[in-house]
N, C-alpha and C positions, 0 to 999 in steps of 0.2 A: 630628170634621167642619165640615161649610159653615154660620159662623156671621158674617156679616153684619157691622159696627165695631158696627154702632149695636144690635148687636141679643146682643152682647160682655155676657157678667154677671163683672169678674174682682175683684170684693171676694171674694178669701177662707175670709177669716170668713164672711160671706153664705150661700156656695154650702157649706160644710162643715154646715152650717145646717140647709142644704134635703136632706142627703147622711142628717143624722141622722135630717133626719122623713121621711123617704123611703127605706128604707133594701131595701123591696125593688124589686129590682132585677132583669136582665139581666146574666149573666158570658158570654161570648162568646170563645172560639178554634178551634182549626182541629183534626177528631177526623179523621183518612182522610183529609186535602187539604179539607175541607168544614167551612165553617161550622157550628159547635154553638152551643144557646147556653141556658142551663137560667134560667129562673124560682126563684131567692131570697130569704133575707132574707142585703145586704154589712154589718158592719160597721163604723165606719168608727170605729178607733180610735188611740189612740199605739204605739211600739215603746218597746223597753227604748233607744235611741237620744235618745226625742224625735223621728221622723221619723212623717206620716201614713201608719196601715194601711189595708187593708180582708182582717174572718174573717170569715170563714164555710167551709161546711162542707156536699158534696153527699153523694149513697149512694156506695155501696161497687159499686151494684148501676148505677149511667149510666157507660157511657163518658168523657165525657170525663175525671173525671179520669186516665185512663192515657195522656194526651196532657198533661198539667201538669208533665215537663218540668221542675223547677229553670231558672229568670231567664227562664223562658217567657213571650212573652205575651202577654199576653190586656188584650181589651175590657171596664169595665161601663157599661153604661147603666142607667140610675137616671129615669123619667121624674113628672112633675109638670101639675098639672090645666094642662089645653088647656079652645078655643074657638074654636067658628066664631064666624067677625066678619060678620056681610053689611056690604054698603056703605052701604047704606040706613040705618044709623045715620048715615053724614059731608052735611059739609057739599056736597061733591062730589063729582061721580059717579069713581066707584075701581070695582075685579073686590073682590072680599072676601075674604080672607083667614081666617090660623086665627090665635091666640096663643097661648102654650105654656109652660113650663118644663120645658129638657132638660141633664141635665150626662152628658157623656161619661169617666168615670176610666180611663187606661192605669196599669198598670204589671207588673211581673214578680211570676212566684205561684210558693210554699214547698208545699210539704205541712208540717204536723205534726205532733208528735210528741200520745200521746194525750192527756199532762199537759194541751199546749198546749189539745189542742183538748174540754175536759170543762173546763178552764176558761173558753174560749170562748162556753162551752155554760150555765154555770152564770150570764155575762153576763148572753148574749140573754136567758134565759128570766126571772131579775132583771129584765131594763130593760120586757118586757112585756105580766110579772108586776102589774109594781105599783100597777095602778086597778082589780089583784081584786080581790070581793068576800073571795074564796077563794082568794088570791094557792096557785101552787103552788110548790116548792121541789125544782128536784132533789138536795140535803140530802136532800129524806124519799123520794126514791123507791125501791124495793126493788132487788137487786146483781139479779136479776131483768132489769127495767127496765134494771137498767146497761146489763145487756151490750149491750141495740139502738146503744150508741156503734160496737165493732165495727164496727159493718154499715154507720158513716162514714167520709167520707176530709175532713179537714176542714186547711183552708189561710190564706195570710197574703196579702195581694197588696200588693205593691212599688210605691207611687203614682208614674209616673215626671212625669204630665199631667194636671190637672184641665183639662177645656173646658167651659165654661156659657152656654147658646143663655138670657137673659131679653125671649123675645119677644112685649113687652106694646105692640104699636100705636106704638111710637117712630117719631116723624115725623108724626104726628095727631095732631101734643098741643091744637090745636082740637075737632078731637075727643070727647077722652078722654069730657068728662061724661058725653053720650049714648052712648057705647063703654057705660060701666059703669053707671048706670041702665038701657041697655036686659041687661047681663048677669044684672043682679044678681033677673031675674025668672026666668030662667033655673035651672037645673039646679045640680047640688054643681060642680062639676065649671069651668062658669060665674064663680057665684057667687068659686069662688077668686082666679080672675082676679082678675074685677072689682076684688077686695082685690090683690090686688097689686100693681094699678093706682092704686089710689086709695092706695097708700103710696106708691110710688113718684114717683107726681104729687105730695104733699103735702113 
């Protein structure tokens, strides 16, 4: 994606942490020569060689997987908080803009065997159930329910490139205090951007 240098985040540790906390992403590839996108959890993991990978699955009824030829290129998009930035918050006249965080991950895809899909489902459910009062465990699901695994296609994305945009009013540091104050009075996304700006500013 297009990223002006001053918005580019090359701190891989920070970007990977962002992916882990914003793992509901968009998987994009070509299906019948047209862009196709599916909204799914894409979990950052490490393969047996220590390489970063994304693991997920989609419904077998979704035609997207039929274009998952081994080693075919895909794009995964992860969105973070975003907010409108009014130029009335600046000391000097300027056009309004938008602050946001977004990460694009490129990689090659390969379909997983059923055993690996089941293992990935265990990790996925355990991750999101850990804060539940009555956590569900795949280990405790009936054989009838577990037959649903036949209805999904699991896959691994071997990451080839990670691109991260953190647009947080860089270049307008003299206005950060006012921007943060205004954002904190708005919705959840605006407050999250304010927090990110505050962390970068400190």
